Backbone atoms as SQL, in Angstrom:
CREATE TABLE atoms (id INTEGER PRIMARY KEY, chain TEXT, resi INTEGER, resn TEXT, atom TEXT, x REAL, y REAL, z REAL);
INSERT INTO atoms VALUES
  (1, 'A', 1, 'MET', 'N', 90.526, -69.309, -102.374),
  (2, 'A', 1, 'MET', 'CA', 89.207, -69.456, -102.092),
  (3, 'A', 1, 'MET', 'C', 88.060, -69.011, -102.780),
  (4, 'A', 2, 'THR', 'N', 87.233, -70.310, -103.038),
  (5, 'A', 2, 'THR', 'CA', 85.938, -69.633, -103.237),
  (6, 'A', 2, 'THR', 'C', 85.036, -68.167, -103.456),
  (7, 'A', 3, 'LYS', 'N', 84.581, -67.171, -104.843),
  (8, 'A', 3, 'LYS', 'CA', 84.283, -66.204, -104.682),
  (9, 'A', 3, 'LYS', 'C', 83.049, -66.706, -103.581),
  (10, 'A', 4, 'LEU', 'N', 82.979, -65.861, -102.136),
  (11, 'A', 4, 'LEU', 'CA', 80.970, -65.861, -101.479),
  (12, 'A', 4, 'LEU', 'C', 80.650, -64.103, -101.752),
  (13, 'A', 5, 'SER', 'N', 79.413, -63.890, -102.477),
  (14, 'A', 5, 'SER', 'CA', 79.456, -62.641, -101.881),
  (15, 'A', 5, 'SER', 'C', 79.211, -61.725, -100.210),
  (16, 'A', 6, 'ASP', 'N', 79.206, -60.617, -100.356),
  (17, 'A', 6, 'ASP', 'CA', 79.288, -60.264, -99.360),
  (18, 'A', 6, 'ASP', 'C', 78.896, -60.783, -97.877),
  (19, 'A', 7, 'ARG', 'N', 77.053, -61.067, -98.069),
  (20, 'A', 7, 'ARG', 'CA', 76.382, -61.949, -97.468),
  (21, 'A', 7, 'ARG', 'C', 76.973, -62.653, -96.878),
  (22, 'A', 8, 'LEU', 'N', 77.439, -63.649, -97.835),
  (23, 'A', 8, 'LEU', 'CA', 77.870, -64.889, -97.384),
  (24, 'A', 8, 'LEU', 'C', 79.324, -64.867, -96.885),
  (25, 'A', 9, 'MET', 'N', 79.695, -63.825, -97.346),
  (26, 'A', 9, 'MET', 'CA', 80.987, -64.092, -96.237),
  (27, 'A', 9, 'MET', 'C', 81.237, -63.646, -95.078),
  (28, 'A', 10, 'GLU', 'N', 80.082, -62.585, -94.702),
  (29, 'A', 10, 'GLU', 'CA', 79.834, -62.415, -93.278),
  (30, 'A', 10, 'GLU', 'C', 79.073, -63.312, -92.323),
  (31, 'A', 11, 'ILE', 'N', 78.722, -64.244, -92.977),
  (32, 'A', 11, 'ILE', 'CA', 78.206, -65.906, -92.427),
  (33, 'A', 11, 'ILE', 'C', 79.476, -66.487, -92.406),
  (34, 'A', 12, 'TYR', 'N', 80.221, -66.806, -93.583),
  (35, 'A', 12, 'TYR', 'CA', 81.395, -67.118, -93.148),
  (36, 'A', 12, 'TYR', 'C', 82.013, -66.456, -91.982),
  (37, 'A', 13, 'ARG', 'N', 82.134, -65.494, -91.671),
  (38, 'A', 13, 'ARG', 'CA', 83.335, -64.948, -90.433),
  (39, 'A', 13, 'ARG', 'C', 82.707, -65.252, -89.722),
  (40, 'A', 14, 'LEU', 'N', 80.941, -65.673, -89.110),
  (41, 'A', 14, 'LEU', 'CA', 81.135, -66.044, -88.178),
  (42, 'A', 14, 'LEU', 'C', 81.348, -67.218, -87.766),
  (43, 'A', 15, 'ILE', 'N', 81.545, -68.552, -88.096),
  (44, 'A', 15, 'ILE', 'CA', 81.531, -69.397, -87.888),
  (45, 'A', 15, 'ILE', 'C', 82.943, -69.808, -87.405),
  (46, 'A', 16, 'ASN', 'N', 83.106, -70.807, -86.326),
  (47, 'A', 16, 'ASN', 'CA', 84.382, -70.682, -85.834),
  (48, 'A', 16, 'ASN', 'C', 85.533, -71.489, -86.112),
  (49, 'A', 17, 'GLN', 'N', 86.081, -71.417, -85.914),
  (50, 'A', 17, 'GLN', 'CA', 87.366, -72.229, -87.123),
  (51, 'A', 17, 'GLN', 'C', 87.444, -73.920, -85.910),
  (52, 'A', 18, 'ALA', 'N', 87.715, -74.854, -86.533),
  (53, 'A', 18, 'ALA', 'CA', 87.124, -76.101, -86.579),
  (54, 'A', 18, 'ALA', 'C', 86.021, -76.284, -86.148),
  (55, 'A', 19, 'ALA', 'N', 84.892, -75.593, -86.526),
  (56, 'A', 19, 'ALA', 'CA', 83.087, -76.106, -86.387),
  (57, 'A', 19, 'ALA', 'C', 82.776, -77.419, -87.182),
  (58, 'A', 20, 'ARG', 'N', 81.845, -77.537, -86.344),
  (59, 'A', 20, 'ARG', 'CA', 80.952, -78.861, -87.479),
  (60, 'A', 20, 'ARG', 'C', 79.637, -78.598, -88.063),
  (61, 'A', 21, 'VAL', 'N', 80.159, -78.424, -88.831),
  (62, 'A', 21, 'VAL', 'CA', 78.750, -77.087, -89.581),
  (63, 'A', 21, 'VAL', 'C', 77.578, -77.940, -90.495),
  (64, 'A', 22, 'ALA', 'N', 76.281, -77.500, -89.894),
  (65, 'A', 22, 'ALA', 'CA', 75.265, -77.969, -90.826),
  (66, 'A', 22, 'ALA', 'C', 74.961, -76.636, -91.538),
  (67, 'A', 23, 'ASP', 'N', 74.155, -76.780, -92.989),
  (68, 'A', 23, 'ASP', 'CA', 74.509, -75.558, -93.897),
  (69, 'A', 23, 'ASP', 'C', 73.047, -76.152, -94.329),
  (70, 'A', 24, 'ILE', 'N', 71.892, -75.262, -93.760),
  (71, 'A', 24, 'ILE', 'CA', 70.245, -75.630, -94.439),
  (72, 'A', 24, 'ILE', 'C', 69.911, -75.184, -95.242),
  (73, 'A', 25, 'GLY', 'N', 69.601, -75.709, -96.164),
  (74, 'A', 25, 'GLY', 'CA', 68.723, -74.834, -97.393),
  (75, 'A', 25, 'GLY', 'C', 69.922, -74.583, -98.102),
  (76, 'A', 26, 'THR', 'N', 71.127, -75.785, -98.398),
  (77, 'A', 26, 'THR', 'CA', 72.778, -75.688, -98.895),
  (78, 'A', 26, 'THR', 'C', 72.745, -74.599, -100.832),
  (79, 'A', 27, 'ASP', 'N', 71.965, -75.091, -101.392),
  (80, 'A', 27, 'ASP', 'CA', 71.551, -74.333, -102.305),
  (81, 'A', 27, 'ASP', 'C', 73.202, -74.603, -103.489),
  (82, 'A', 28, 'HIS', 'N', 74.013, -74.174, -103.428),
  (83, 'A', 28, 'HIS', 'CA', 75.021, -74.635, -104.049),
  (84, 'A', 28, 'HIS', 'C', 76.567, -74.680, -103.664),
  (85, 'A', 29, 'ALA', 'N', 76.542, -74.631, -102.166),
  (86, 'A', 29, 'ALA', 'CA', 77.056, -75.292, -100.896),
  (87, 'A', 29, 'ALA', 'C', 78.148, -74.367, -101.016),
  (88, 'A', 30, 'ALA', 'N', 78.190, -73.188, -101.227),
  (89, 'A', 30, 'ALA', 'CA', 78.903, -72.339, -101.335),
  (90, 'A', 30, 'ALA', 'C', 79.587, -71.869, -99.955),
  (91, 'A', 31, 'ILE', 'N', 79.127, -72.413, -99.202),
  (92, 'A', 31, 'ILE', 'CA', 80.151, -71.743, -97.225),
  (93, 'A', 31, 'ILE', 'C', 80.670, -73.223, -97.392),
  (94, 'A', 32, 'PRO', 'N', 79.529, -74.381, -97.353),
  (95, 'A', 32, 'PRO', 'CA', 80.802, -75.235, -97.049),
  (96, 'A', 32, 'PRO', 'C', 81.965, -75.754, -98.561),
  (97, 'A', 33, 'ILE', 'N', 82.039, -75.016, -98.719),
  (98, 'A', 33, 'ILE', 'CA', 82.939, -75.454, -100.112),
  (99, 'A', 33, 'ILE', 'C', 84.262, -74.269, -99.539),
  (100, 'A', 34, 'ALA', 'N', 83.508, -73.083, -99.054),
  (101, 'A', 34, 'ALA', 'CA', 84.912, -72.074, -98.628),
  (102, 'A', 34, 'ALA', 'C', 85.122, -72.763, -97.753),
  (103, 'A', 35, 'LEU', 'N', 84.560, -73.019, -96.619),
  (104, 'A', 35, 'LEU', 'CA', 84.934, -73.402, -95.480),
  (105, 'A', 35, 'LEU', 'C', 85.970, -74.544, -95.505),
  (106, 'A', 36, 'LEU', 'N', 85.724, -75.487, -96.274),
  (107, 'A', 36, 'LEU', 'CA', 86.159, -76.702, -96.290),
  (108, 'A', 36, 'LEU', 'C', 87.848, -76.475, -97.407),
  (109, 'A', 37, 'GLU', 'N', 87.998, -75.350, -98.130),
  (110, 'A', 37, 'GLU', 'CA', 88.750, -74.632, -99.313),
  (111, 'A', 37, 'GLU', 'C', 90.304, -74.187, -98.072),
  (112, 'A', 38, 'THR', 'N', 89.710, -73.691, -97.203),
  (113, 'A', 38, 'THR', 'CA', 90.441, -72.655, -96.627),
  (114, 'A', 38, 'THR', 'C', 90.778, -73.413, -94.910),
  (115, 'A', 39, 'ASN', 'N', 89.854, -74.916, -94.800),
  (116, 'A', 39, 'ASN', 'CA', 90.200, -75.506, -93.731),
  (117, 'A', 39, 'ASN', 'C', 90.053, -75.148, -92.263),
  (118, 'A', 40, 'LYS', 'N', 89.053, -74.377, -92.414),
  (119, 'A', 40, 'LYS', 'CA', 88.340, -73.768, -91.053),
  (120, 'A', 40, 'LYS', 'C', 87.298, -74.804, -90.745),
  (121, 'A', 41, 'SER', 'N', 87.031, -75.436, -91.344),
  (122, 'A', 41, 'SER', 'CA', 85.655, -76.965, -90.774),
  (123, 'A', 41, 'SER', 'C', 86.070, -78.020, -92.529),
  (124, 'A', 42, 'SER', 'N', 86.467, -79.435, -90.843),
  (125, 'A', 42, 'SER', 'CA', 86.236, -80.222, -91.860),
  (126, 'A', 42, 'SER', 'C', 84.955, -81.361, -91.330),
  (127, 'A', 43, 'PHE', 'N', 84.352, -80.627, -91.577),
  (128, 'A', 43, 'PHE', 'CA', 83.016, -81.900, -90.673),
  (129, 'A', 43, 'PHE', 'C', 82.035, -80.946, -91.650),
  (130, 'A', 44, 'LEU', 'N', 80.745, -80.707, -92.409),
  (131, 'A', 44, 'LEU', 'CA', 79.545, -80.237, -92.665),
  (132, 'A', 44, 'LEU', 'C', 79.090, -81.565, -93.373),
  (133, 'A', 45, 'VAL', 'N', 77.625, -81.151, -93.362),
  (134, 'A', 45, 'VAL', 'CA', 76.697, -81.580, -93.370),
  (135, 'A', 45, 'VAL', 'C', 75.864, -80.571, -94.716),
  (136, 'A', 46, 'ALA', 'N', 75.022, -80.445, -95.445),
  (137, 'A', 46, 'ALA', 'CA', 75.210, -79.537, -96.768),
  (138, 'A', 46, 'ALA', 'C', 73.500, -80.350, -96.962),
  (139, 'A', 47, 'THR', 'N', 72.666, -79.376, -96.891),
  (140, 'A', 47, 'THR', 'CA', 71.219, -80.241, -97.039),
  (141, 'A', 47, 'THR', 'C', 70.218, -79.311, -97.675),
  (142, 'A', 48, 'ASP', 'N', 68.972, -79.966, -97.987),
  (143, 'A', 48, 'ASP', 'CA', 68.324, -79.151, -99.109),
  (144, 'A', 48, 'ASP', 'C', 66.688, -80.003, -99.057),
  (145, 'A', 49, 'VAL', 'N', 65.870, -79.429, -99.116),
  (146, 'A', 49, 'VAL', 'CA', 64.910, -80.185, -99.403),
  (147, 'A', 49, 'VAL', 'C', 64.090, -80.135, -101.001),
  (148, 'A', 50, 'GLY', 'N', 65.418, -79.764, -101.691),
  (149, 'A', 50, 'GLY', 'CA', 65.193, -80.374, -103.043),
  (150, 'A', 50, 'GLY', 'C', 66.011, -81.048, -103.853),
  (151, 'A', 51, 'LEU', 'N', 65.900, -82.101, -104.805),
  (152, 'A', 51, 'LEU', 'CA', 66.659, -82.989, -104.899),
  (153, 'A', 51, 'LEU', 'C', 67.508, -81.888, -105.913),
  (154, 'A', 52, 'GLY', 'N', 67.306, -80.563, -106.719),
  (155, 'A', 52, 'GLY', 'CA', 67.596, -79.806, -108.102),
  (156, 'A', 52, 'GLY', 'C', 68.690, -79.683, -107.261),
  (157, 'A', 53, 'PRO', 'N', 68.876, -78.728, -106.224),
  (158, 'A', 53, 'PRO', 'CA', 69.830, -77.688, -105.305),
  (159, 'A', 53, 'PRO', 'C', 70.734, -78.938, -104.530),
  (160, 'A', 54, 'LEU', 'N', 70.538, -79.849, -104.320),
  (161, 'A', 54, 'LEU', 'CA', 71.212, -80.633, -103.658),
  (162, 'A', 54, 'LEU', 'C', 72.284, -81.371, -105.156),
  (163, 'A', 55, 'GLU', 'N', 72.188, -81.250, -106.219),
  (164, 'A', 55, 'GLU', 'CA', 72.565, -82.004, -107.176),
  (165, 'A', 55, 'GLU', 'C', 73.066, -80.844, -107.571),
  (166, 'A', 56, 'LYS', 'N', 73.201, -79.338, -107.436),
  (167, 'A', 56, 'LYS', 'CA', 73.871, -78.486, -108.134),
  (168, 'A', 56, 'LYS', 'C', 75.205, -78.484, -107.210),
  (169, 'A', 57, 'ALA', 'N', 74.932, -78.410, -105.780),
  (170, 'A', 57, 'ALA', 'CA', 75.519, -78.554, -104.967),
  (171, 'A', 57, 'ALA', 'C', 76.776, -79.656, -105.015),
  (172, 'A', 58, 'LYS', 'N', 76.499, -80.854, -105.187),
  (173, 'A', 58, 'LYS', 'CA', 77.262, -81.962, -105.724),
  (174, 'A', 58, 'LYS', 'C', 78.285, -81.536, -106.942),
  (175, 'A', 59, 'GLU', 'N', 77.659, -80.919, -107.732),
  (176, 'A', 59, 'GLU', 'CA', 78.067, -80.650, -108.785),
  (177, 'A', 59, 'GLU', 'C', 79.398, -79.569, -108.431),
  (178, 'A', 60, 'GLN', 'N', 79.094, -78.439, -107.612),
  (179, 'A', 60, 'GLN', 'CA', 80.238, -77.420, -107.410),
  (180, 'A', 60, 'GLN', 'C', 81.031, -77.991, -106.539),
  (181, 'A', 61, 'ILE', 'N', 81.106, -78.737, -105.973),
  (182, 'A', 61, 'ILE', 'CA', 81.791, -79.293, -104.647),
  (183, 'A', 61, 'ILE', 'C', 82.866, -80.630, -105.292),
  (184, 'A', 62, 'GLU', 'N', 82.267, -81.093, -107.110),
  (185, 'A', 62, 'GLU', 'CA', 82.924, -81.655, -107.534),
  (186, 'A', 62, 'GLU', 'C', 83.997, -80.682, -108.544),
  (187, 'A', 63, 'LEU', 'N', 83.462, -79.353, -108.727),
  (188, 'A', 63, 'LEU', 'CA', 84.113, -78.405, -109.205),
  (189, 'A', 63, 'LEU', 'C', 85.149, -77.627, -108.666),
  (190, 'A', 64, 'ALA', 'N', 85.321, -77.977, -107.379),
  (191, 'A', 64, 'ALA', 'CA', 85.936, -76.964, -106.288),
  (192, 'A', 64, 'ALA', 'C', 86.870, -78.350, -106.627),
  (193, 'A', 65, 'ASP', 'N', 86.676, -79.784, -106.919),
  (194, 'A', 65, 'ASP', 'CA', 88.182, -80.641, -106.505),
  (195, 'A', 65, 'ASP', 'C', 87.905, -80.957, -104.868),
  (196, 'A', 66, 'LEU', 'N', 87.010, -81.201, -104.414),
  (197, 'A', 66, 'LEU', 'CA', 86.970, -81.926, -103.241),
  (198, 'A', 66, 'LEU', 'C', 86.357, -83.179, -102.523),
  (199, 'A', 67, 'ASP', 'N', 87.013, -84.023, -102.022),
  (200, 'A', 67, 'ASP', 'CA', 86.603, -84.975, -101.629),
  (201, 'A', 67, 'ASP', 'C', 85.004, -85.008, -100.783),
  (202, 'A', 68, 'GLN', 'N', 83.968, -84.745, -102.070),
  (203, 'A', 68, 'GLN', 'CA', 82.571, -84.749, -101.306),
  (204, 'A', 68, 'GLN', 'C', 82.030, -85.634, -99.850),
  (205, 'A', 69, 'ALA', 'N', 82.284, -86.743, -100.255),
  (206, 'A', 69, 'ALA', 'CA', 82.013, -88.345, -99.248),
  (207, 'A', 69, 'ALA', 'C', 82.737, -87.815, -98.118),
  (208, 'A', 70, 'LYS', 'N', 83.928, -87.748, -97.936),
  (209, 'A', 70, 'LYS', 'CA', 84.527, -87.773, -97.156),
  (210, 'A', 70, 'LYS', 'C', 84.752, -86.177, -95.756),
  (211, 'A', 71, 'GLN', 'N', 84.270, -85.314, -96.684),
  (212, 'A', 71, 'GLN', 'CA', 84.303, -83.636, -96.464),
  (213, 'A', 71, 'GLN', 'C', 82.788, -83.261, -96.090),
  (214, 'A', 72, 'ILE', 'N', 82.038, -83.784, -96.907),
  (215, 'A', 72, 'ILE', 'CA', 80.814, -82.851, -97.218),
  (216, 'A', 72, 'ILE', 'C', 79.453, -83.954, -97.532),
  (217, 'A', 73, 'VAL', 'N', 78.719, -83.800, -96.584),
  (218, 'A', 73, 'VAL', 'CA', 77.920, -85.017, -96.338),
  (219, 'A', 73, 'VAL', 'C', 76.573, -84.202, -96.684),
  (220, 'A', 74, 'LEU', 'N', 75.872, -84.842, -98.114),
  (221, 'A', 74, 'LEU', 'CA', 74.710, -84.125, -98.607),
  (222, 'A', 74, 'LEU', 'C', 73.561, -85.032, -98.537),
  (223, 'A', 75, 'ARG', 'N', 72.716, -84.270, -97.514),
  (224, 'A', 75, 'ARG', 'CA', 71.268, -84.648, -97.586),
  (225, 'A', 75, 'ARG', 'C', 70.604, -84.227, -97.906),
  (226, 'A', 76, 'LEU', 'N', 69.313, -85.302, -98.530),
  (227, 'A', 76, 'LEU', 'CA', 67.961, -84.624, -99.081),
  (228, 'A', 76, 'LEU', 'C', 66.786, -85.097, -98.231),
  (229, 'A', 77, 'GLY', 'N', 66.313, -83.613, -97.437),
  (230, 'A', 77, 'GLY', 'CA', 65.201, -83.594, -96.206),
  (231, 'A', 77, 'GLY', 'C', 64.588, -81.859, -95.688),
  (232, 'A', 78, 'ASP', 'N', 64.065, -82.016, -94.952),
  (233, 'A', 78, 'ASP', 'CA', 63.576, -80.573, -94.713),
  (234, 'A', 78, 'ASP', 'C', 63.689, -80.496, -93.237),
  (235, 'A', 79, 'GLY', 'N', 64.713, -79.305, -93.060),
  (236, 'A', 79, 'GLY', 'CA', 65.083, -78.656, -92.319),
  (237, 'A', 79, 'GLY', 'C', 66.139, -79.412, -91.715),
  (238, 'A', 80, 'LEU', 'N', 65.901, -79.257, -90.468),
  (239, 'A', 80, 'LEU', 'CA', 66.987, -79.722, -88.850),
  (240, 'A', 80, 'LEU', 'C', 66.553, -81.650, -89.016),
  (241, 'A', 81, 'SER', 'N', 65.545, -81.745, -89.926),
  (242, 'A', 81, 'SER', 'CA', 65.488, -83.089, -89.576),
  (243, 'A', 81, 'SER', 'C', 65.912, -84.326, -90.149),
  (244, 'A', 82, 'VAL', 'N', 67.138, -83.799, -90.864),
  (245, 'A', 82, 'VAL', 'CA', 67.978, -84.640, -91.483),
  (246, 'A', 82, 'VAL', 'C', 69.390, -84.900, -91.087),
  (247, 'A', 83, 'ILE', 'N', 69.665, -83.643, -89.956),
  (248, 'A', 83, 'ILE', 'CA', 70.880, -83.695, -89.254),
  (249, 'A', 83, 'ILE', 'C', 70.435, -84.737, -88.049),
  (250, 'A', 84, 'LYS', 'N', 71.952, -85.456, -87.489),
  (251, 'A', 84, 'LYS', 'CA', 71.797, -86.829, -86.462),
  (252, 'A', 84, 'LYS', 'C', 72.726, -86.280, -85.134),
  (253, 'A', 85, 'ALA', 'N', 72.255, -86.890, -84.257),
  (254, 'A', 85, 'ALA', 'CA', 72.955, -86.275, -82.853),
  (255, 'A', 85, 'ALA', 'C', 74.711, -87.128, -83.494),
  (256, 'A', 86, 'SER', 'N', 75.159, -88.426, -83.983),
  (257, 'A', 86, 'SER', 'CA', 75.970, -88.424, -84.308),
  (258, 'A', 86, 'SER', 'C', 77.141, -87.516, -85.661),
  (259, 'A', 87, 'ASP', 'N', 76.459, -86.296, -85.820),
  (260, 'A', 87, 'ASP', 'CA', 76.955, -85.544, -86.505),
  (261, 'A', 87, 'ASP', 'C', 77.822, -84.061, -85.682),
  (262, 'A', 88, 'LYS', 'N', 77.178, -84.203, -84.577),
  (263, 'A', 88, 'LYS', 'CA', 77.821, -83.445, -83.520),
  (264, 'A', 88, 'LYS', 'C', 78.574, -82.281, -83.841),
  (265, 'A', 89, 'ILE', 'N', 77.143, -81.494, -84.931),
  (266, 'A', 89, 'ILE', 'CA', 77.485, -80.543, -85.502),
  (267, 'A', 89, 'ILE', 'C', 76.658, -79.632, -84.485),
  (268, 'A', 90, 'ASP', 'N', 77.973, -78.217, -83.906),
  (269, 'A', 90, 'ASP', 'CA', 77.903, -77.340, -83.353),
  (270, 'A', 90, 'ASP', 'C', 77.634, -75.680, -84.104),
  (271, 'A', 91, 'THR', 'N', 77.206, -75.620, -84.800),
  (272, 'A', 91, 'THR', 'CA', 76.965, -74.898, -86.239),
  (273, 'A', 91, 'THR', 'C', 76.084, -75.126, -86.832),
  (274, 'A', 92, 'VAL', 'N', 75.152, -74.534, -86.944),
  (275, 'A', 92, 'VAL', 'CA', 74.142, -74.386, -87.739),
  (276, 'A', 92, 'VAL', 'C', 73.867, -73.420, -88.639),
  (277, 'A', 93, 'VAL', 'N', 73.584, -73.470, -90.212),
  (278, 'A', 93, 'VAL', 'CA', 74.178, -71.756, -90.668),
  (279, 'A', 93, 'VAL', 'C', 72.323, -72.243, -91.557),
  (280, 'A', 94, 'ILE', 'N', 71.465, -71.321, -91.403),
  (281, 'A', 94, 'ILE', 'CA', 70.372, -71.192, -92.202),
  (282, 'A', 94, 'ILE', 'C', 69.964, -69.802, -92.768),
  (283, 'A', 95, 'ALA', 'N', 70.265, -70.103, -93.825),
  (284, 'A', 95, 'ALA', 'CA', 70.303, -68.219, -94.809),
  (285, 'A', 95, 'ALA', 'C', 69.743, -68.271, -95.914),
  (286, 'A', 96, 'GLY', 'N', 69.149, -67.259, -96.286),
  (287, 'A', 96, 'GLY', 'CA', 68.647, -66.997, -98.038),
  (288, 'A', 96, 'GLY', 'C', 67.384, -67.864, -97.757),
  (289, 'A', 97, 'MET', 'N', 66.747, -67.536, -96.682),
  (290, 'A', 97, 'MET', 'CA', 65.003, -68.258, -96.829),
  (291, 'A', 97, 'MET', 'C', 64.545, -66.688, -96.013),
  (292, 'A', 98, 'GLY', 'N', 63.198, -66.848, -96.487),
  (293, 'A', 98, 'GLY', 'CA', 62.351, -66.374, -95.316),
  (294, 'A', 98, 'GLY', 'C', 62.165, -66.549, -94.261),
  (295, 'A', 99, 'GLY', 'N', 62.052, -65.568, -93.368),
  (296, 'A', 99, 'GLY', 'CA', 61.961, -65.378, -92.261),
  (297, 'A', 99, 'GLY', 'C', 60.950, -66.474, -91.444),
  (298, 'A', 100, 'GLU', 'N', 59.654, -65.801, -92.181),
  (299, 'A', 100, 'GLU', 'CA', 58.445, -67.153, -91.940),
  (300, 'A', 100, 'GLU', 'C', 59.266, -69.312, -91.553),
  (301, 'A', 101, 'LEU', 'N', 59.739, -69.112, -92.552),
  (302, 'A', 101, 'LEU', 'CA', 60.554, -70.229, -92.838),
  (303, 'A', 101, 'LEU', 'C', 61.096, -70.444, -91.991),
  (304, 'A', 102, 'ILE', 'N', 62.305, -69.805, -91.231),
  (305, 'A', 102, 'ILE', 'CA', 63.201, -69.828, -90.711),
  (306, 'A', 102, 'ILE', 'C', 62.956, -69.846, -89.779),
  (307, 'A', 103, 'ALA', 'N', 61.884, -69.342, -88.809),
  (308, 'A', 103, 'ALA', 'CA', 61.359, -69.289, -87.958),
  (309, 'A', 103, 'ALA', 'C', 60.504, -70.646, -87.655),
  (310, 'A', 104, 'LYS', 'N', 60.056, -71.380, -88.757),
  (311, 'A', 104, 'LYS', 'CA', 59.287, -72.619, -88.768),
  (312, 'A', 104, 'LYS', 'C', 60.458, -73.628, -88.526),
  (313, 'A', 105, 'ILE', 'N', 61.378, -73.551, -89.575),
  (314, 'A', 105, 'ILE', 'CA', 62.630, -74.634, -88.805),
  (315, 'A', 105, 'ILE', 'C', 63.095, -74.690, -87.729),
  (316, 'A', 106, 'ILE', 'N', 63.480, -73.358, -86.839),
  (317, 'A', 106, 'ILE', 'CA', 64.073, -73.375, -85.848),
  (318, 'A', 106, 'ILE', 'C', 62.991, -73.556, -84.391),
  (319, 'A', 107, 'SER', 'N', 61.545, -73.552, -84.612),
  (320, 'A', 107, 'SER', 'CA', 60.884, -74.347, -83.838),
  (321, 'A', 107, 'SER', 'C', 60.969, -75.844, -83.091),
  (322, 'A', 108, 'LYS', 'N', 61.681, -76.201, -84.283),
  (323, 'A', 108, 'LYS', 'CA', 61.509, -78.143, -83.901),
  (324, 'A', 108, 'LYS', 'C', 63.075, -78.204, -84.056),
  (325, 'A', 109, 'ILE', 'N', 64.286, -77.708, -83.188),
  (326, 'A', 109, 'ILE', 'CA', 65.145, -77.476, -82.947),
  (327, 'A', 109, 'ILE', 'C', 65.392, -79.328, -82.035),
  (328, 'A', 110, 'PRO', 'N', 66.308, -80.028, -82.334),
  (329, 'A', 110, 'PRO', 'CA', 66.128, -81.317, -81.898),
  (330, 'A', 110, 'PRO', 'C', 67.135, -81.046, -80.217),
  (331, 'A', 111, 'ASP', 'N', 66.962, -81.942, -79.528),
  (332, 'A', 111, 'ASP', 'CA', 67.925, -81.511, -78.204),
  (333, 'A', 111, 'ASP', 'C', 69.271, -81.778, -78.503),
  (334, 'A', 112, 'TYR', 'N', 69.694, -82.391, -79.247),
  (335, 'A', 112, 'TYR', 'CA', 70.913, -82.184, -79.613),
  (336, 'A', 112, 'TYR', 'C', 71.501, -81.116, -80.346),
  (337, 'A', 113, 'LEU', 'N', 70.730, -80.094, -80.250),
  (338, 'A', 113, 'LEU', 'CA', 71.394, -79.112, -81.095),
  (339, 'A', 113, 'LEU', 'C', 71.283, -77.746, -80.647),
  (340, 'A', 114, 'LYS', 'N', 70.240, -77.932, -79.000),
  (341, 'A', 114, 'LYS', 'CA', 70.110, -76.719, -78.359),
  (342, 'A', 114, 'LYS', 'C', 71.674, -75.764, -78.407),
  (343, 'A', 115, 'ASN', 'N', 72.369, -76.673, -77.622),
  (344, 'A', 115, 'ASN', 'CA', 73.889, -76.069, -77.385),
  (345, 'A', 115, 'ASN', 'C', 74.539, -75.521, -79.294),
  (346, 'A', 116, 'ALA', 'N', 74.022, -75.316, -80.210),
  (347, 'A', 116, 'ALA', 'CA', 74.707, -75.332, -80.895),
  (348, 'A', 116, 'ALA', 'C', 74.661, -73.646, -81.184),
  (349, 'A', 117, 'LYS', 'N', 75.647, -73.102, -81.893),
  (350, 'A', 117, 'LYS', 'CA', 75.386, -71.675, -82.587),
  (351, 'A', 117, 'LYS', 'C', 74.752, -72.071, -83.549),
  (352, 'A', 118, 'PHE', 'N', 73.781, -71.037, -83.613),
  (353, 'A', 118, 'PHE', 'CA', 72.628, -70.373, -85.321),
  (354, 'A', 118, 'PHE', 'C', 73.136, -69.357, -85.578),
  (355, 'A', 119, 'ILE', 'N', 73.087, -69.054, -86.534),
  (356, 'A', 119, 'ILE', 'CA', 74.059, -68.529, -87.803),
  (357, 'A', 119, 'ILE', 'C', 72.545, -68.133, -88.560),
  (358, 'A', 120, 'LEU', 'N', 71.777, -67.018, -88.425),
  (359, 'A', 120, 'LEU', 'CA', 70.415, -66.832, -88.957),
  (360, 'A', 120, 'LEU', 'C', 70.587, -65.765, -90.093),
  (361, 'A', 121, 'GLN', 'N', 70.104, -65.663, -91.534),
  (362, 'A', 121, 'GLN', 'CA', 70.336, -64.869, -92.114),
  (363, 'A', 121, 'GLN', 'C', 68.502, -64.621, -93.165),
  (364, 'A', 122, 'PRO', 'N', 67.993, -63.999, -92.800),
  (365, 'A', 122, 'PRO', 'CA', 66.389, -64.575, -93.441),
  (366, 'A', 122, 'PRO', 'C', 66.362, -63.586, -94.999),
  (367, 'A', 123, 'ASN', 'N', 66.080, -63.661, -95.983),
  (368, 'A', 123, 'ASN', 'CA', 66.014, -63.235, -96.687),
  (369, 'A', 123, 'ASN', 'C', 64.624, -62.580, -97.077);
């Protein structure tokens, strides 16, 4: 499995087996990659507001030799706005950003994510 920092490993441990995960602000896609490498999840949406971080995520996915098109969907956009009801996400990870930004993001939870498990880790 991809080496995770202690902080990211704690997040990884909180994700249930077979979860459908959205990683908001994915940056290097470390959590989605680890989840796929260990078969803990088979569907992930990795999002970021910046194109640069999404490009880094794509590079890391390719380096991990994962089939990005089928296993990790990369989306450019702000917060939860790029998550679709059809994704059937049951776990949302928002980590490594400021508490005020996280609060802003979760203030706009769409109805189809109201029952999802949220793993929040402010930095």
